[in-house]
C-alpha positions as CSV (number, residue, x, y, z in Angstrom):
1,M,-17.8,-21.1,-4.4
2,D,-15.3,-23.4,-2.6
3,Y,-13.3,-20.6,-0.9
4,G,-13.4,-16.9,-1.0
5,C,-13.5,-13.5,0.8
6,I,-16.7,-11.6,1.6
7,A,-17.0,-7.9,2.4
8,R,-19.2,-5.0,1.4
9,K,-16.6,-3.7,-1.1
10,L,-13.6,-5.6,-2.4
11,G,-12.2,-3.5,-5.2
12,H,-9.0,-3.0,-3.2
13,S,-8.5,-6.7,-2.3
14,F,-5.4,-8.8,-3.1
15,S,-6.8,-11.9,-1.4
16,A,-7.5,-13.9,-4.5
17,E,-4.0,-13.4,-5.8
18,I,-2.5,-14.4,-2.5
19,H,-4.4,-17.6,-2.3
20,K,-3.4,-18.4,-5.8
21,L,0.2,-18.2,-4.7
22,I,-0.5,-20.3,-1.6
23,G,-2.1,-23.3,-3.5
24,D,-4.1,-24.7,-6.3
25,Y,-7.7,-24.2,-5.1
26,D,-10.7,-22.1,-6.1
27,Y,-10.8,-18.8,-4.3
28,R,-13.1,-15.9,-5.2
29,L,-14.0,-12.4,-4.1
30,R,-17.7,-11.9,-3.2
31,E,-19.1,-8.5,-2.4
32,V,-22.1,-9.0,-0.1
33,P,-24.4,-6.0,0.6
34,D,-25.6,-5.6,4.2
35,E,-29.1,-6.8,3.4
36,E,-27.7,-10.0,1.8
37,L,-25.3,-11.1,4.6
38,A,-27.9,-13.1,6.6
39,G,-29.0,-15.1,3.5
40,F,-25.4,-15.7,2.4
41,M,-24.4,-17.1,5.8
42,L,-27.6,-19.2,6.2
43,R,-27.2,-20.8,2.8
44,R,-23.7,-22.0,3.9
45,D,-22.8,-22.5,0.2
46,F,-19.0,-22.6,0.7
47,K,-16.2,-24.7,2.1
48,G,-14.4,-21.7,3.7
49,I,-14.4,-17.9,3.6
50,N,-12.4,-15.0,4.8
51,V,-14.4,-12.1,6.3
52,T,-13.3,-8.5,6.2
53,I,-14.6,-5.0,6.8
54,P,-17.3,-4.6,8.0
55,Y,-18.5,-8.1,8.8
56,K,-15.9,-9.5,11.2
57,K,-18.3,-9.2,14.1
58,D,-21.6,-9.5,12.2
59,V,-20.9,-13.1,11.1
60,I,-20.6,-14.4,14.7
61,P,-24.3,-15.1,15.3
62,Y,-24.4,-17.5,12.3
63,L,-21.6,-19.7,13.6
64,D,-22.0,-23.1,15.3
65,G,-18.6,-22.8,17.0
66,I,-15.9,-20.3,17.5
67,S,-12.2,-20.5,18.5
68,D,-11.0,-19.3,21.9
69,T,-9.0,-16.6,20.3
70,A,-11.8,-15.3,18.1
71,R,-14.2,-15.5,21.1
72,A,-11.8,-13.5,23.3
73,I,-11.3,-10.8,20.7
74,G,-15.0,-10.8,19.5
75,S,-13.9,-10.8,15.9
76,V,-13.9,-13.6,13.2
77,N,-12.1,-13.3,9.9
78,T,-12.1,-17.0,8.9
79,V,-15.1,-19.3,8.7
80,V,-15.0,-23.0,7.8
81,N,-18.0,-25.2,6.8
82,R,-17.6,-28.7,8.3
83,G,-20.5,-30.9,7.4
84,G,-22.9,-28.0,7.3
85,K,-21.8,-26.5,10.5
86,L,-19.8,-23.2,10.5
87,F,-16.8,-22.6,12.7
88,G,-15.1,-19.2,13.1
89,Y,-11.5,-18.4,13.7
90,N,-9.3,-15.3,13.9
91,T,-6.1,-15.6,11.8
92,D,-5.8,-11.8,12.0
93,F,-4.3,-12.3,15.5
94,A,-1.4,-14.4,14.1
95,G,-1.2,-12.1,11.1
96,M,-0.9,-8.9,13.2
97,K,1.7,-10.6,15.4
98,A,3.7,-11.5,12.3
99,L,3.4,-7.9,11.0
100,I,4.7,-6.4,14.2
101,A,7.6,-8.9,14.3
102,H,8.5,-8.2,10.6
103,A,8.6,-4.5,11.4
104,G,11.0,-5.1,14.3
105,I,8.6,-3.5,16.7
106,S,8.5,-4.5,20.4
107,P,5.4,-3.4,22.4
108,A,6.7,-5.0,25.6
109,G,6.6,-2.4,28.4
110,K,5.3,0.3,26.0
111,T,2.2,2.4,25.6
112,V,0.4,1.4,22.5
113,L,-2.3,3.5,20.7
114,V,-4.6,1.5,18.5
115,L,-6.4,3.6,15.9
116,G,-9.9,2.4,15.2
117,T,-12.6,0.4,17.0
118,G,-13.6,-2.4,14.6
119,G,-12.7,-6.0,14.5
120,T,-9.1,-5.4,13.5
121,S,-8.8,-2.9,16.3
122,A,-9.9,-5.6,18.8
123,T,-7.3,-8.0,17.3
124,A,-4.5,-5.4,17.5
125,Q,-5.3,-4.6,21.1
126,A,-5.2,-8.3,22.0
127,V,-1.9,-8.8,20.2
128,A,-0.3,-5.8,21.9
129,K,-1.4,-7.1,25.3
130,S,-0.1,-10.6,24.5
131,L,3.3,-9.0,23.6
132,G,3.5,-7.4,27.0
133,A,2.4,-3.8,26.3
134,K,2.3,-1.7,29.5
135,K,-0.9,0.1,28.3
136,V,-3.1,-0.3,25.3
137,V,-5.5,2.6,24.3
138,A,-8.1,2.5,21.6
139,V,-8.5,5.8,19.6
140,S,-11.4,7.0,17.5
141,R,-13.0,10.1,16.1
142,R,-15.8,9.8,18.6
143,P,-15.3,9.0,22.4
144,A,-16.9,5.9,23.9
145,T,-16.4,3.6,26.8
146,G,-12.8,2.6,26.7
147,V,-12.1,4.7,23.7
148,I,-10.5,8.2,23.5
149,T,-10.5,10.8,20.7
150,Y,-7.5,11.7,18.6
151,E,-7.3,15.0,20.4
152,Q,-7.2,13.2,23.7
153,A,-4.5,10.9,22.4
154,A,-2.3,13.8,21.4
155,A,-2.9,15.6,24.7
156,E,-2.8,12.7,27.2
157,Y,-0.7,10.1,25.4
158,C,1.8,12.2,23.5
159,N,4.6,9.9,25.0
160,A,3.1,6.8,23.4
161,E,5.9,4.6,21.8
162,I,3.8,2.4,19.5
163,I,0.9,3.2,17.1
164,I,-1.1,0.5,15.3
165,N,-3.5,1.8,12.6
166,T,-6.6,-0.4,12.0
167,T,-8.8,2.3,10.4
168,P,-9.3,2.3,6.6
169,V,-8.0,5.9,6.4
170,G,-5.5,6.1,3.6
171,M,-6.8,3.0,1.8
172,F,-7.4,2.8,-1.9
173,P,-8.9,4.8,-3.5
174,E,-8.6,7.5,-0.9
175,N,-4.8,7.1,-0.9
176,Y,-3.8,10.5,0.2
177,A,-5.4,10.7,3.7
178,S,-3.8,10.0,7.0
179,P,-5.6,9.4,10.3
180,I,-3.2,11.1,12.7
181,D,-0.3,13.6,12.9
182,L,2.7,11.7,14.0
183,T,4.7,14.8,14.9
184,K,2.5,15.1,18.0
185,F,4.1,11.9,19.4
186,P,7.8,12.7,19.9
187,K,8.5,9.4,21.7
188,L,7.1,7.2,18.9
189,E,9.4,4.4,17.9
190,G,7.3,2.0,16.0
191,L,4.2,2.0,13.8
192,A,2.2,-0.8,12.1
193,D,-0.5,0.0,9.5
194,A,-3.0,-2.7,8.7
195,V,-3.8,-1.0,5.3
196,F,-2.2,-2.9,2.5
197,N,-3.4,-0.9,-0.6
198,P,-1.5,1.3,-1.2
199,L,1.7,-0.5,-0.3
200,R,2.9,2.5,1.7
201,T,0.2,4.8,3.0
202,E,0.7,8.5,3.9
203,L,0.9,7.3,7.5
204,V,3.7,4.9,6.7
205,L,5.6,7.5,4.6
206,S,5.3,10.0,7.5
207,A,6.8,7.5,9.9
208,R,9.7,6.8,7.5
209,K,10.5,10.5,7.3
210,L,10.6,10.7,11.1
211,G,13.0,7.7,11.3
212,I,10.4,5.5,13.0
213,K,10.3,1.7,12.5
214,V,7.3,1.0,10.3
215,E,5.6,-1.6,8.2
216,G,2.4,-1.5,6.0
217,G,-0.3,-4.1,6.0
218,L,0.8,-6.4,3.1
219,Y,2.8,-8.7,5.3
220,M,-0.1,-9.1,7.7
221,L,-2.5,-9.8,4.8
222,V,-0.2,-12.6,3.5
223,A,0.4,-14.1,6.9
224,Q,-3.3,-14.2,7.9
225,A,-4.1,-15.7,4.5
226,V,-1.5,-18.5,5.0
227,Y,-2.9,-19.3,8.4
228,A,-6.5,-19.2,7.0
229,S,-5.5,-21.6,4.2
230,E,-4.2,-24.1,6.8
231,I,-7.6,-24.0,8.5
232,F,-9.5,-24.2,5.2
233,R,-7.7,-27.3,4.0
234,D,-6.5,-28.8,7.2
235,V,-2.9,-28.7,6.2
236,E,0.4,-27.4,7.6
237,I,2.2,-24.7,5.5
238,P,5.9,-23.9,6.2
239,K,6.1,-20.4,7.7
240,S,8.8,-19.6,5.2
241,E,6.0,-19.5,2.6
242,I,4.8,-16.2,4.2
243,D,8.1,-14.5,3.3
244,R,8.2,-16.1,-0.2
245,I,4.6,-15.0,-1.0
246,Y,5.1,-11.6,0.5
247,A,8.2,-10.9,-1.7
248,E,6.5,-12.2,-4.8
249,L,3.3,-10.3,-4.3
250,L,5.2,-7.1,-3.5
251,K,7.0,-7.3,-6.8
252,Q,3.7,-8.0,-8.6
253,K,2.0,-5.0,-7.1
254,E,4.8,-2.5,-7.0
255,N,5.1,-0.1,-9.9
256,I,8.3,0.9,-11.7
257,A,8.5,4.7,-12.0
258,L,11.1,6.5,-14.0
259,V,12.2,10.1,-13.2
260,G,14.8,12.2,-14.9
261,M,15.4,15.1,-17.3
262,P,13.4,15.6,-20.5
263,A,14.8,13.5,-23.3
264,S,16.6,11.2,-20.9
265,G,14.8,8.1,-22.3
266,K,12.1,7.6,-19.7
267,S,9.3,6.8,-22.2
268,T,11.5,4.7,-24.5
269,L,13.0,2.6,-21.7
270,G,9.7,2.4,-19.8
271,R,8.0,0.9,-22.8
272,L,10.8,-1.6,-23.3
273,A,10.8,-2.6,-19.6
274,A,7.0,-2.9,-19.6
275,E,7.0,-5.1,-22.7
276,R,9.6,-7.5,-21.2
277,L,7.7,-7.7,-17.9
278,G,4.3,-8.0,-19.5
279,R,3.1,-4.9,-17.8
280,E,1.0,-1.9,-18.8
281,F,3.0,1.3,-19.6
282,T,1.8,4.8,-18.9
283,D,3.4,8.1,-19.8
284,T,2.2,10.9,-17.5
285,D,2.9,13.6,-20.1
286,S,0.6,11.8,-22.6
287,E,-2.0,11.5,-19.9
288,I,-1.7,15.3,-19.2
289,V,-2.2,16.1,-22.9
290,A,-5.3,13.8,-23.0
291,R,-6.8,15.4,-19.9
292,A,-6.1,19.0,-20.8
293,G,-7.1,18.5,-24.5
294,M,-4.0,20.4,-25.6
295,E,-0.3,19.9,-26.1
296,I,2.1,20.7,-23.2
297,P,3.6,23.9,-24.8
298,E,0.1,25.2,-25.2
299,I,-0.7,24.4,-21.6
300,F,2.3,26.4,-20.5
301,R,1.2,29.3,-22.8
302,T,-2.4,29.4,-21.6
303,K,-2.2,28.3,-18.0
304,G,1.4,29.0,-17.1
305,E,3.8,26.6,-15.4
306,K,1.8,26.5,-12.2
307,G,-1.3,25.5,-14.2
308,F,0.7,22.7,-15.9
309,R,2.1,21.5,-12.6
310,D,-1.4,21.4,-11.1
311,I,-2.6,19.1,-13.9
312,E,0.5,17.1,-13.6
313,S,0.0,16.4,-9.9
314,E,-3.6,15.4,-10.5
315,V,-2.6,13.0,-13.3
316,L,0.3,11.5,-11.4
317,K,-1.8,10.8,-8.3
318,D,-4.4,9.1,-10.4
319,V,-1.9,7.0,-12.3
320,V,0.2,5.7,-9.4
321,R,-2.9,4.6,-7.5
322,R,-2.8,1.6,-9.8
323,S,-0.4,-1.3,-9.3
324,G,1.9,-3.4,-11.3
325,I,2.5,-0.9,-14.1
326,V,5.5,1.0,-15.5
327,V,5.3,4.8,-15.4
328,A,7.4,7.5,-17.1
329,T,7.0,10.8,-15.5
330,G,7.6,14.4,-16.7
331,G,11.0,16.0,-16.1
332,G,9.7,18.3,-13.4
333,A,7.4,15.9,-11.6
334,I,9.8,15.7,-8.7
335,L,9.6,19.4,-8.1
336,R,6.6,19.0,-5.9
337,E,6.9,17.0,-2.6
338,E,3.3,15.8,-3.0
339,N,4.3,14.1,-6.3
340,V,7.2,12.4,-4.7
341,N,5.0,11.1,-1.9
342,A,2.5,9.8,-4.4
343,L,5.3,8.0,-6.3
344,R,6.6,6.4,-3.0
345,Q,3.2,4.9,-2.1
346,N,3.2,2.2,-4.8
347,C,6.4,2.7,-6.8
348,K,10.1,1.8,-6.9
349,V,11.5,4.9,-8.3
350,F,14.5,5.0,-10.7
351,F,16.4,8.2,-11.7
352,L,17.7,7.9,-15.3
353,D,20.8,10.1,-14.8
354,R,21.8,10.7,-18.4
355,D,24.6,13.2,-19.0
356,P,23.1,16.5,-19.9
357,D,25.3,16.7,-22.9
358,W,23.5,13.7,-24.3
359,L,20.1,15.3,-24.0
360,T,18.6,16.8,-27.1
361,P,16.8,20.1,-26.7
362,T,13.5,20.4,-28.6
363,S,11.0,23.2,-29.0
364,D,8.1,21.2,-27.5
365,R,9.9,21.0,-24.1
366,P,9.2,24.4,-22.5
367,T,11.8,24.0,-19.7
368,A,14.4,22.3,-21.9
369,S,14.2,24.1,-25.3
370,D,17.9,24.8,-25.7
371,R,21.3,23.4,-24.5
372,E,21.8,26.0,-21.8
373,A,18.3,25.5,-20.4
374,I,19.0,21.8,-20.2
375,R,22.2,22.3,-18.2
376,R,20.5,24.8,-15.8
377,R,17.5,22.4,-15.2
378,Y,19.9,19.5,-14.6
379,A,21.9,21.4,-12.0
380,E,18.8,22.7,-10.3
381,R,17.0,19.3,-10.2
382,Y,19.8,16.9,-9.7
383,E,19.6,16.6,-5.9
384,K,15.8,16.3,-6.1
385,Y,16.0,13.5,-8.6
386,C,18.5,11.6,-6.3
387,A,16.4,12.2,-3.2
388,A,13.2,10.9,-4.9
389,A,14.8,7.8,-6.3
390,D,15.3,4.3,-4.8
391,A,18.1,3.7,-7.4
392,V,20.1,5.8,-9.8
393,I,20.6,4.3,-13.3
394,K,23.4,5.7,-15.5
395,P,22.1,4.8,-19.0
396,V,24.5,3.3,-21.6
397,Q,24.1,3.6,-25.4
398,D,22.2,0.4,-25.9
399,K,18.4,0.8,-25.1
400,A,17.8,-2.9,-24.6
401,E,20.6,-3.1,-22.1
402,N,19.3,-0.1,-20.2
403,A,15.8,-1.7,-20.0
404,E,17.5,-4.9,-18.6
405,I,19.4,-2.8,-16.0
406,I,16.1,-1.3,-14.8
407,I,14.5,-4.8,-14.6
408,R,17.4,-6.4,-12.8
409,E,17.5,-3.5,-10.3
410,F,13.7,-3.8,-9.7
411,L,13.7,-7.5,-9.2
412,K,16.5,-7.5,-6.6
């Protein structure tokens, strides 16, 4: 290959898509098992590679030269082959610095906790120090020299103002995990999470709820890729490209999720929007029926509403782990906070607020089988729909126009 990214596992990677947006050159993902790393590096059959978890330190012995930044950090994420000699760089440093700036976080004079002990942790620690942090502390599950535990962090550094997560906790496909309880840090004012898939981790969402400045790892991923491409090809790329590529990639990866009352048009408009955007469409009610092997009224009869909601939550979490799709949810999906959190990870959420008098009751909708039931459900759920949504859409009569409204709002 000419250029690419190596790691043990790359099922979560966006790197190839980012480099395609940067320039017209061959860039591939290459999963390399531990036992094959030495052979891969010794063959030197590439022009340039990015290196990610867990090989950022492991590749160093195979290099003929290393940049001052990478040497100081002890971590390499970019390797270039120049005439058969390998040179290592760390563009994660510039990427992490860009992420912190994009989030509006200032570590100067602050106590910074860095979660994790790998190569990205070393980079984050170096960046925090370069930005004038008063104290930088590494945190891990197990204590070591210069590293404290999460329990120690909560007890001894509860007044920390900044947290940087460099662990893979919360990364796809284990989306619903979080490395630390932010409520134990009442002085926290900023958080950067290096995880980029999902777009907004449980940790990022927790910070948002607490009113803390926060940014996920997608911006860092794009920034370090742009800096790596400059080194690969010995070119200078305008830094405005970082913002352009970030915005474009975010739109490619973010899902459209439709919430609202039964019969409000979520499935119909979702299919139309998906068709016009060239995206896959998924209806969670259809997925529930397929998983349960029975229709929704039968699920309610045999398992009760709680049984239905349990299946619904499982299905919703599985569906929205994917990216770049359009999702129509069931009318009651927003009743559980866990479902709303799942939607927020990768979705821009739209509430189709159709007047309840326009909604048609049907016998196959257990919670909206008659006009009075629809009005009750609408009144009970209205505030939850609004709270879950990024935007409220008031549908008009024309279906095509409604789909266009959704698309325009999404692409803003």
